[in-house]
C-alpha positions, -999 to 999 in steps of 0.1 A, spaced: 659 -212 -374 638 -213 -345 647 -174 -344 632 -176 -379 603 -187 -378 599 -166 -349 604 -136 -365 582 -147 -393 549 -156 -363 560 -114 -353 562 -104 -388 531 -120 -396 510 -105 -363 528 -75 -371 514 -76 -409 480 -78 -395 476 -54 -373 495 -25 -395 467 -37 -424 441 -34 -398 453 -1 -387 456 11 -425 425 2 -437 405 14 -408 423 45 -411 409 46 -446 375 37 -438 374 66 -411 391 92 -436 365 83 -470 336 82 -441 344 117 -429 349 129 -462 316 115 -479 297 130 -443 309 160 -446 295 162 -476 327 173 -491 331 172 -537 351 144 -544 366 138 -579 354 104 -597 369 73 -573 387 49 -599 384 13 -592 417 2 -567 441 -22 -579 437 -9 -617 459 -15 -640 477 9 -664 478 4 -700 480 25 -731 459 20 -758 474 20 -795 464 36 -827 464 1 -847 455 -34 -843 495 -47 -846 500 -29 -816 471 -33 -793 476 -41 -760 458 -72 -744 429 -71 -714 421 -99 -699 390 -108 -683 381 -98 -649 402 -70 -650 404 -32 -646 422 -10 -665 434 32 -661 439 47 -694 439 84 -705 425 98 -741 428 131 -764 401 147 -777 395 129 -812 414 102 -807 411 63 -811 427 38 -789 427 -1 -796 426 -32 -774 426 -67 -783 402 -92 -758 409 -131 -771 373 -146 -767 362 -183 -769 334 -196 -790 314 -200 -760 306 -171 -745 293 -136 -744 316 -110 -734 319 -73 -726 340 -44 -728 332 -9 -709 346 27 -708 341 51 -682 355 86 -692 361 115 -669 370 147 -685 387 171 -655 364 194 -638 361 227 -648 367 221 -683 345 226 -715 322 201 -730 299 205 -760 265 186 -776 284 165 -794 314 156 -771 314 121 -765 325 85 -760 322 58 -784 330 19 -781 331 -8 -804 341 -45 -806 354 -56 -838 366 -85 -858 395 -91 -872 382 -85 -904 366 -51 -890 336 -62 -890 315 -46 -860 301 -69 -837 283 -39 -816 290 0 -804 274 21 -781 280 58 -775 274 85 -749 274 123 -757 268 152 -735 241 162 -753 215 195 -744 235 189 -709 265 204 -719 289 201 -686 317 177 -675 303 147 -654 314 107 -665 306 93 -695 301 53 -698 296 31 -727 301 -9 -734 304 -30 -763 293 -72 -766 298 -103 -783 269 -122 -785 266 -157 -793 235 -161 -813 220 -194 -830 222 -192 -869 244 -163 -870 276 -158 -881 297 -132 -879 317 -126 -846 310 -160 -834 340 -179 -836 370 -183 -810 393 -151 -823 415 -124 -811 389 -91 -811 395 -55 -812 380 -32 -787 378 3 -801 375 34 -780 367 67 -795 366 106 -780 345 115 -805 343 156 -807 319 187 -818 329 198 -857 321 236 -842 357 248 -831 334 278 -812 317 251 -789 345 221 -791 354 207 -759 388 216 -736 418 198 -756 424 183 -721 428 144 -720 398 120 -706 409 100 -678 399 62 -685 382 35 -670 381 3 -690 367 -30 -678 360 -64 -697 343 -96 -682 330 -127 -697 291 -141 -688 295 -181 -683 276 -199 -716 240 -215 -704 235 -249 -702 205 -246 -728 193 -218 -746 157 -208 -738 133 -184 -755 150 -157 -777 120 -134 -780 118 -107 -750 77 -101 -737 55 -83 -761 36 -74 -731 53 -63 -695 41 -38 -667 53 -2 -677 29 21 -656 50 37 -631 47 26 -595 33 49 -565 61 61 -547 76 41 -522 62 36 -486 84 44 -454 91 79 -456 128 94 -466 160 81 -454 195 95 -457 220 77 -476 253 100 -493 262 91 -529 296 79 -540 317 97 -563 322 63 -590 310 29 -600 336 17 -579 321 35 -542 285 35 -557 261 35 -525 242 5 -520 205 10 -519 174 -3 -518 136 5 -526 126 34 -506 130 70 -507 167 83 -499 182 116 -493 214 132 -504 232 163 -511 249 173 -542 266 203 -551 271 224 -586 296 203 -607 290 171 -589 283 134 -598 269 112 -569 270 72 -576 245 48 -563 237 12 -570 208 -13 -567 202 -50 -571 180 -59 -596 173 -98 -602 161 -116 -633 125 -109 -636 123 -75 -619 122 -42 -633 138 -10 -616 117 27 -616 139 54 -606 132 93 -599 152 122 -587 137 154 -566 165 188 -567 155 209 -537 143 244 -541 172 270 -538 161 284 -507 156 315 -516 123 328 -509 103 351 -524 138 353 -550 131 316 -564 119 319 -599 139 348 -612 171 325 -622 173 302 -651 198 269 -657 188 250 -685 196 213 -683 209 215 -648 201 183 -636 212 141 -655 202 115 -642 211 78 -662 210 43 -655 234 18 -659 236 -21 -663 264 -42 -645 285 -36 -674 278 4 -673 259 5 -703 233 28 -704 196 19 -707 180 52 -694 187 91 -689 166 119 -680 190 150 -688 161 175 -699 154 186 -660 159 230 -659 160 246 -627 148 280 -616 154 277 -580 119 260 -572 122 222 -570 121 195 -599 120 164 -604 134 139 -632 120 102 -638 136 73 -662 110 58 -688 100 29 -676 121 -5 -682 113 -37 -696 125 -64 -668 156 -84 -665 157 -115 -689 183 -132 -703 163 -131 -734 161 -92 -737 195 -97 -754 180 -108 -783 158 -80 -794 168 -53 -815 156 -25 -795 180 -9 -767 156 -7 -740 154 -45 -743 188 -54 -750 204 -36 -725 184 -52 -695 201 -85 -702 215 -97 -674 204 -93 -634 231 -79 -607 244 -40 -595 229 -13 -619 243 18 -612 225 53 -610 241 85 -613 230 118 -609 246 151 -613 244 188 -609 253 214 -636 277 237 -621 258 268 -636 234 261 -606 261 271 -583 270 309 -605 226 310 -607 217 303 -573 249 296 -555 274 275 -545 265 250 -519 251 218 -514 216 216 -525 188 185 -513 185 154 -536 159 130 -531 160 99 -549 131 74 -548 135 37 -560 113 10 -572 120 -28 -574 90 -43 -588 88 -83 -596 95 -114 -574 130 -129 -580 131 -156 -612 154 -185 -613 184 -175 -628 198 -190 -661 216 -225 -657 246 -209 -662 274 -232 -666 296 -219 -642 299 -189 -616 277 -158 -626 302 -135 -610 289 -98 -618 256 -113 -636 240 -117 -603 222 -110 -573 237 -128 -544 223 -125 -503 256 -106 -499 247 -79 -526 211 -77 -512 226 -70 -474 249 -42 -489 223 -26 -502 204 -31 -475 231 -12 -450 242 12 -474 275 -6 -482 296 4 -516 317 -20 -537 346 -2 -522 333 -7 -481 325 -44 -494 357 -51 -505 376 -32 -475 349 -57 -451 363 -92 -470 400 -79 -469 395 -73 -433 381 -106 -427 407 -121 -440 438 -98 -421 418 -111 -389 413 -146 -394 454 -143 -403 465 -122 -375 441 -152 -354 455 -176 -366 497 -161 -366 486 -154 -327 471 -187 -320 503 -203 -338 526 -179 -313 508 -184 -285 508 -223 -291 548 -222 -296 548 -199 -268 531 -231 -249 556 -255 -262 584 -235 -250 575 -231 -218 563 -267 -208 599 -278 -222 618 -251 -202 599 -263 -172 611 -303 -183 643 -291 -181 644 -274 -149 627 -306 -132 651 -321 -111 661 -356 -118 667 -391 -98 
């Protein structure tokens, strides 16, 4: 028995040490790849569960709140999933579609996410299309069930169905590649508020774009997905982006605050030859809310080798009552949390001006003092900005790095704990041995 306990302590210490080594190696490898500016495929959330959407509600697999899932979808396909909701809390489901790099996409190709009740009534739906920027990049959309006074549909506790559709162009000549798109699916529940306040979005709010942030540019490489999006605060940030690549960043935006963002694509460094080539819709910038819902985009930036800029239209401050407005501009700015920026560069830029990294500058402004959060009846989860979030943004931590950091703390505590127990055990064993060896009488 003693030997077994000792073996357990040794194993615990070894496991802790192994975890430190493995996590350290993972962090080093990711850091090296990002520092080198190597193109990376989309980074899916670690630990996402594999599932397979059904063609019918009768066979729809269930999604659990707080979980992330992986699936894939064919051109023109509809996938159905089931979620079980109560009659008190707002609910959300989002999907990120990831076409294979280098495949063909068309203007009308896109992703739609809808939420329906058992009678087929649509609670909400949103879509995201490639539009005139016809090059492959991750798309995202979300749907929600909102509890609202005096509304009868989609309000009761029941089973609901999530429908994810990959829309396709009718023009066979312009049709997208038939290769499946990978999907990343999230389901979240927002706590109910103890008392609902105003239900009308503000009629007046600051809409003038602020001046450029002070302090000068600082370098901060972006991530390759929502999961490893790089934290940013207000400021001017530089990066490098390659043709066909998408960069992801995240900014904490608290209740009552507004976010303004713009992106500058640097010149091609062609000297007198700059301006002789041309790529339409070369740069795409999109802002997503904490549930990966699109809240603003700028996709019509053409490139002729000279520096170009794209800016999001002004967005209203984050307020709980925004969700009751019929305008998407307000409705999607409905909660605090991490807001995500995705910047994508057309692969045609590489064909026209050279396959190399191009300078990218992001200017981010977060305006307004943070206001008190709604009186949630429970932890806000992702729908809040915490002190840890602010520190992660200031240091440039991504979500994946923050998770590794938390894991390292647990591992360190486990290692220290098992080591302490082992040392105490050795101390007691030594004391007993000395007592046995001491002369008697």
